[in-house]
N, C-alpha and C positions, 0 to 999 in steps of 0.2 A: 272580403279581403282579411276582414278580420282574424277569419278564421283560417285561413293561410296559414296568416303569418303567428300564430298560437301553435297550429300544426307544423311549421317549421321549426319556430325557438321549442316545442319538443322534442324533438327528432333529437338539434343542437344538443337539447340536455343531454337526452338517451343516449349521443354518441362520446356525451364526456366523458357521464358517468361509467362508459364502460375502459372509454382512455384511466379512466383515474384506479377503477381496479386494476384493469393491466399492472399498473404504476407500482400500485402497492406493495407488492413485496420489495420492489427495488428500492421504494421511498426507507420501508422497515430496514432494509439491510441497512444504507446508509446510517441512517441515526442510530444505529445497534451496534455496529460494526467499525466500518470506516472513518466513523468522527468514537468509536476508541479511544482511550489514552492508554492501553494495552502496546507493548510491543516488545520484541522476538529477536532476541541474535539465532546468529546466521545457523550455526546449528539446529537450531529448532524445526526454521522454515524448511533444510536440508534436506533433513530425516523427512519431514513429510514427504519431500519432491520426490524420497529415492535415491538421496546422490548426499557425499560429503560437503562440509560447506569448502572449504579446499577447493573443492571440481566445481560446486556453484561459482564461487566468486574467480575463479582463473575464465566462465564462462563469459560470466557477468564483466567481468575484462578485456576480451576480447570482442565483447557487443560494444560497446565505448557505454558502460552502463556504471559501473564501478573502476577504482580506481588508489593503488596504492599509496599513503603522503604520508610520512613520518610511522613507516609500518601500520596503520591503518587504515582499513578500505571506507573508501567516501566515494561517495555519487560525486561524476560526473560531472561542469557546470551544465552541458544540457539537463539532467534533473534537478539539479543541487535546489530547486526551489521546488519540491514538484512534493514534499510533503512525502514519498517514502522514506524516509527515513528521519532516525535523533541521532544526538551524538552523547553521549550519557558517561556523566564525570565518574571515578570512582578515584579515593583518597585513601595511599598507603600509607604505609612505611617505613622508610628508606634502614637499608641493613646499618646506615649509620645514623639513623636514629632522624634524621632530618624529615616531615614528608615532603611526599613529591603525590601526582596525581598523573593518571592514566583514561585518554577516553579513548572511548566503545563502540562504536559503530552498531545499530540496533533498527529491525525494522517496521513501522508502522501495519495498524491495517491495512490501509491504504498500496504501501507497498507490498507488503505477502498475495494481496491480491493479483497484482502489476506482476510481482514474479509466477503466482500458478494460471497467469491470463498468458505470459512466456513458456510457459511450459504447457498449458491444453494446445498452443497455438503450434506445440513442437520447435520454439526457437531456444528452448534450455532443457 
């Protein structure tokens, strides 16, 4: 009986090892890429997708993913806490010499993957 138990445990261990080997590339991708702090402007990703930033943003808007607020493209409420984008604030000097700021939406690696997945399934 103990031998049967050991054989069953060994079989279970072998199965788990196989599952870990299959999952390893995904885990590595998650650790190396999706946790990256790199960000991309819409032009960069759109070019990779074979479109312009304008057409990409309009398509994402029509899909309810993006919307334009105060001149800035932002994620819709459904996606706003998903980590797909970040906002970068830039400081500049106005023509009258005073300081001003502007915000730009940038895509994270997670967002980049999201957009590529949309393209792969024919939605973008």
